[in-house]
C-alpha positions in Angstrom: -7.5 41.8 6.9 -7.7 39.3 9.9 -4.4 37.8 10.7 -5.8 35.1 12.3 -9.4 33.2 13.3 -10.0 33.0 17.0 -10.4 37.0 17.8 -12.9 37.1 14.5 -14.5 33.8 16.0 -15.1 35.3 19.2 -16.6 38.6 17.8 -18.9 36.7 15.7 -19.9 34.4 18.6 -20.8 37.8 20.4 -22.4 39.5 17.8 -25.0 36.1 17.3 -25.4 35.5 20.6 -23.8 32.3 20.4 -22.3 31.4 23.8 -24.0 33.6 26.2 -24.2 31.3 29.6 -24.1 28.0 27.2 -20.9 26.0 26.1 -20.4 25.9 22.4 -17.8 24.3 20.1 -17.1 25.6 16.3 -14.6 25.1 13.6 -13.9 27.2 10.6 -12.0 27.7 7.8 -10.8 30.5 5.6 -8.0 33.1 4.3 -5.6 35.2 6.6 -3.1 37.5 6.0 0.2 38.7 7.9 3.2 41.1 6.9 5.8 38.6 7.1 8.9 37.6 4.9 7.8 35.0 3.0 9.7 31.4 2.9 9.1 28.1 2.8 5.8 27.3 4.5 5.4 30.9 5.2 2.9 33.5 3.3 1.4 37.0 3.4 -2.1 35.0 2.8 -2.4 31.7 3.9 -5.7 30.0 4.4 -6.1 28.5 8.3 -8.5 25.6 9.7 -9.3 26.4 13.6 -11.6 25.0 16.4 -12.8 26.8 19.1 -14.8 25.9 22.4 -16.6 28.0 24.7 -17.8 27.4 28.3 -15.7 24.7 29.6 -13.1 25.8 32.3 -12.0 22.0 32.6 -8.2 20.6 31.6 -9.9 18.2 29.9 -10.9 20.1 26.9 -7.2 21.2 26.3 -6.4 17.6 26.3 -9.5 16.7 24.0 -8.3 19.8 21.6 -4.8 18.4 21.3 -6.0 14.2 21.1 -8.5 15.9 18.4 -5.2 16.6 16.4 -3.4 13.4 17.1 -6.7 12.0 15.2 -5.7 14.3 12.1 -2.8 13.3 12.0 -3.5 9.6 11.6 -6.2 9.9 9.7 -3.7 11.6 6.8 -0.9 9.4 7.9 1.4 11.7 8.9 3.8 10.7 12.0 6.8 12.8 11.8 4.8 15.7 14.0 5.9 16.3 17.5 3.7 17.9 20.3 5.0 20.5 22.7 3.4 21.7 25.5 3.7 24.7 28.1 1.6 26.2 30.7 1.2 30.2 30.9 -0.3 29.9 34.4 -2.8 32.4 35.4 -3.0 36.2 34.8 -1.6 36.8 38.5 1.4 34.5 37.6 2.6 36.3 34.6 2.3 39.8 36.0 4.6 38.7 38.9 7.1 37.0 36.3 6.7 39.9 33.6 8.0 42.4 36.4 10.6 40.4 37.2 11.8 39.2 33.5 11.5 42.9 32.5 14.1 43.9 35.0 16.1 41.2 33.9 16.0 41.8 30.4 16.6 45.8 30.8 20.1 44.9 32.6 21.1 43.3 29.6 19.5 45.4 26.9 22.8 46.1 25.5 22.9 42.2 24.3 19.6 42.5 22.9 18.5 42.4 19.3 16.4 45.1 17.7 13.5 42.8 18.0 13.9 41.6 21.2 14.2 45.5 22.4 11.3 46.4 20.7 9.3 43.4 22.7 10.8 44.0 26.0 8.0 46.2 27.3 5.1 45.2 25.3 5.6 41.2 25.2 8.4 40.3 27.3 7.5 36.5 27.3 8.3 36.9 23.4 11.6 37.6 24.0 12.1 33.9 25.4 10.9 32.6 21.9 14.1 34.2 20.3 15.6 32.1 17.6 18.8 34.5 17.5 21.9 32.2 18.3 23.8 35.4 20.1 20.9 35.4 22.4 20.3 32.2 23.5 22.8 32.0 26.9 21.0 35.1 28.2 17.3 33.6 27.7 18.5 30.3 29.3 19.6 32.4 32.3 16.4 34.2 32.4 13.6 33.8 35.1 11.6 31.1 34.4 7.4 31.5 34.4 7.5 28.0 36.3 9.1 29.4 39.1 5.8 31.9 39.9 3.1 29.3 38.7 0.3 29.1 41.2 -0.7 26.1 42.6 -3.9 25.9 40.3 -2.1 26.0 37.5 0.5 23.6 38.3 -2.4 21.4 39.3 -4.2 21.7 35.8 -1.3 21.4 33.8 -0.7 18.0 35.8 -3.9 16.6 34.7 -3.4 17.9 31.1 -0.4 15.6 31.1 -2.0 12.9 32.9 -4.8 12.7 30.4 -2.5 13.0 27.4 -0.5 9.8 29.0 -4.0 8.2 29.2 -4.5 8.9 26.0 -1.2 7.5 24.4 0.1 11.0 23.4 3.4 11.6 23.4 4.8 15.0 24.5 7.6 17.3 25.4 7.2 20.0 27.8 8.9 23.1 26.6 9.4 26.1 28.8 9.9 28.4 26.2 6.9 27.7 24.5 5.0 31.0 25.0 2.9 31.2 21.7 2.8 34.6 19.5 -0.2 36.1 20.6 -1.2 38.1 24.2 -4.5 36.4 24.5 -3.3 33.0 25.7 -3.2 31.4 29.2 -2.8 28.7 31.0 -2.1 25.2 28.5 -0.6 26.2 25.5 0.5 23.5 22.8 2.1 23.1 19.3 2.7 20.2 17.1 6.1 20.6 15.2 8.0 19.1 12.5 11.6 19.4 11.0 10.2 18.4 7.6 9.5 22.1 6.8 12.8 23.6 8.0 12.5 26.7 10.2 9.0 26.8 9.5 8.3 23.7 11.8 4.9 24.6 13.5 1.9 23.0 11.8 -0.6 23.3 14.4 -0.7 25.3 17.5 -3.1 26.4 20.3 -4.2 26.7 23.8 -6.4 28.2 26.3 -7.7 32.0 26.1 -10.0 32.5 29.0 -9.8 36.0 29.0 -10.3 36.9 25.7 -14.3 36.8 25.5 -13.8 39.3 28.1 -11.6 41.6 26.4 -13.9 41.8 23.2 -17.1 42.9 25.6 -19.0 39.6 26.7 -19.1 38.0 29.8 -15.9 36.2 31.2 -16.0 32.7 29.5 -13.6 30.2 29.5 -12.3 29.0 26.2 -9.5 27.1 24.2 -8.9 26.2 20.4 -6.0 25.2 17.9 -5.3 26.2 14.4 -3.9 24.7 11.2 -1.9 26.3 8.1 -3.4 24.6 5.7 -0.4 25.7 3.3 1.9 24.1 5.7 -0.1 21.0 6.1 -0.4 20.0 2.4 3.3 20.6 1.8 4.1 18.4 4.8 1.4 15.6 3.2 3.3 15.8 -0.1 6.7 15.6 1.1 5.8 12.4 3.7 4.0 11.1 1.1 6.5 11.2 -1.8 7.8 8.0 -1.5 4.1 6.4 -0.9 2.8 7.7 -4.4 0.6 5.7 -6.3 2.2 3.9 -9.5 1.0 5.4 -12.6 0.0 1.7 -13.7 -0.9 -1.8 -12.4 -0.3 -3.5 -15.7 2.3 -2.8 -18.5 1.8 -4.4 -22.0 4.7 -4.5 -24.0 4.1 -4.7 -28.1 6.9 -5.8 -30.2 5.2 -5.1 -33.8 2.3 -2.9 -35.5 0.1 -6.2 -35.2 1.1 -6.7 -31.7 0.6 -2.6 -30.4 -3.1 -3.1 -32.1 -3.5 -6.1 -30.7 -2.4 -4.7 -27.1 -5.2 -1.9 -27.2 -8.0 -4.4 -28.0 -6.4 -6.7 -24.6 -6.3 -3.4 -22.9 -10.0 -3.3 -23.1 -10.7 -6.7 -22.4 -9.0 -6.2 -19.3 -10.4 -2.9 -18.0 -14.1 -4.4 -18.8 -12.9 -7.5 -16.4 -11.1 -5.4 -13.9 -13.1 -2.0 -13.5 -10.4 0.8 -12.3 -7.5 -0.9 -13.5 -4.8 0.9 -14.9 -3.3 -0.3 -18.0 -0.5 1.0 -19.9 0.5 -0.3 -23.2 3.6 0.3 -25.1 3.2 2.8 -28.1 5.8 3.8 -30.3 7.6 0.9 -30.6 11.4 0.3 -29.1 13.4 -2.7 -28.1 12.3 -5.3 -25.7 14.8 -3.9 -23.1 13.8 -0.3 -23.7 10.0 -1.3 -23.0 10.9 -3.2 -19.8 12.4 -0.3 -18.9 9.6 1.5 -19.3 7.3 -0.8 -17.6 9.6 -0.7 -14.8 9.6 2.8 -14.3 5.6 2.8 -14.7 5.5 1.0 -11.4 3.2 -1.9 -12.6 3.3 -5.0 -10.8 3.1 -7.0 -13.9 4.1 -7.1 -17.2 2.5 -8.8 -20.1 4.6 -9.4 -23.4 2.9 -9.5 -26.5 4.9 -10.0 -29.8 4.7 -11.7 -33.0 5.4 -15.0 -32.1 2.9 -14.9 -29.3 -0.2 -13.3 -31.3 0.6 -16.7 -33.9 0.3 -18.8 -30.8 -2.3 -17.3 -29.3 -0.7 -16.3 -25.9 0.8 -13.9 -23.7 3.8 -13.7 -21.5 3.5 -12.6 -17.9 6.3 -11.3 -15.9 6.7 -10.1 -12.2 8.0 -6.9 -11.8 7.7 -6.1 -8.0 8.9 -9.7 -6.7 10.6 -12.7 -7.9 8.3 -15.0 -9.8 8.7 -17.4 -12.6 8.0 -15.6 -16.2 5.2 -17.8 -17.9 3.0 -18.5 -20.9 -0.7 -18.1 -20.8 -3.3 -18.3 -23.2 -5.4 -15.1 -24.4 -8.3 -16.5 -23.2 -7.2 -17.4 -19.9 -5.4 -14.1 -19.3 -8.5 -12.8 -17.0 -8.5 -16.0 -15.0 -4.9 -15.7 -13.9 -4.9 -12.5 -12.9 -7.9 -13.0 -10.8 -6.2 -16.0 -9.1 -3.4 -13.9 -8.0 -6.1 -11.6 -6.7 -4.9 -8.9 -8.7 -6.8 -5.4 -7.9 -6.3 -1.7 -8.9 -3.8 -0.2 -5.9 -6.6 2.8 -5.0 
């Protein structure tokens, strides 16, 4: 059972010769599995959409991937997602920092929680990502990776920032952003939100220039990102909760059995005149006040009023429900023209 898609994508590329001395950009989508404690936004089986790019060492690729994700958020109408970036530097920089960090953690081993002690030697950078409130002061005082970065890593990270600024992408440099997988180097990034509680990361990615080599291929620069679809769906549902389409565009109030029958006929005539229009007729009686409440709850823009008096006179009452407009009566055979004049169209 695969826990994520990047390593599987690299394996497939090597198996089928897709990245031999050439640039390649790929995407995938499928189920992943992790043995974690289920909670809001986190499941043991989930689906992941990912993009991977091979053979491009330029920091411009890192920026392009981030800009691509920003476009996805815009297309989905999501705005409350914020970008955090960091650099993990070169292998040499990380090894130098790792040695000093382990020495520092060893001197405070009695203050580390069980998870931190487990990671202290296998992946000490992850200790800095701990959310344990009792360890925050210790983490803040820990040796910083930025103090060990080589000039090339610093220059390339600045290039990424310059490209993001040029593209109008807002971001925050987070020195504690280290990513949970060991194969990352140089640029790493996460898109986070406060709408999903503690599980606020919606998209994460970065550069992994040594992974192809680790899996048996030739040394190949690479970078990518992945989006958890369950979290994304939850975010879309929450963000768009207040923007849901109304149940109806028009609501027909019918007072009396004869009016109910006529309302059904009128609804069909309007559907013919305005294809796609959502029309709801009040069925089952009720006072005029009760029917107006139903019309308001439906989200309709207009209420059409049809009672015995209107039937006898061949007119329909027209009342705006979402803005101030004087209620009026219109001849039945002029109703379509009136709605056309109001530029009435279904809200799709």
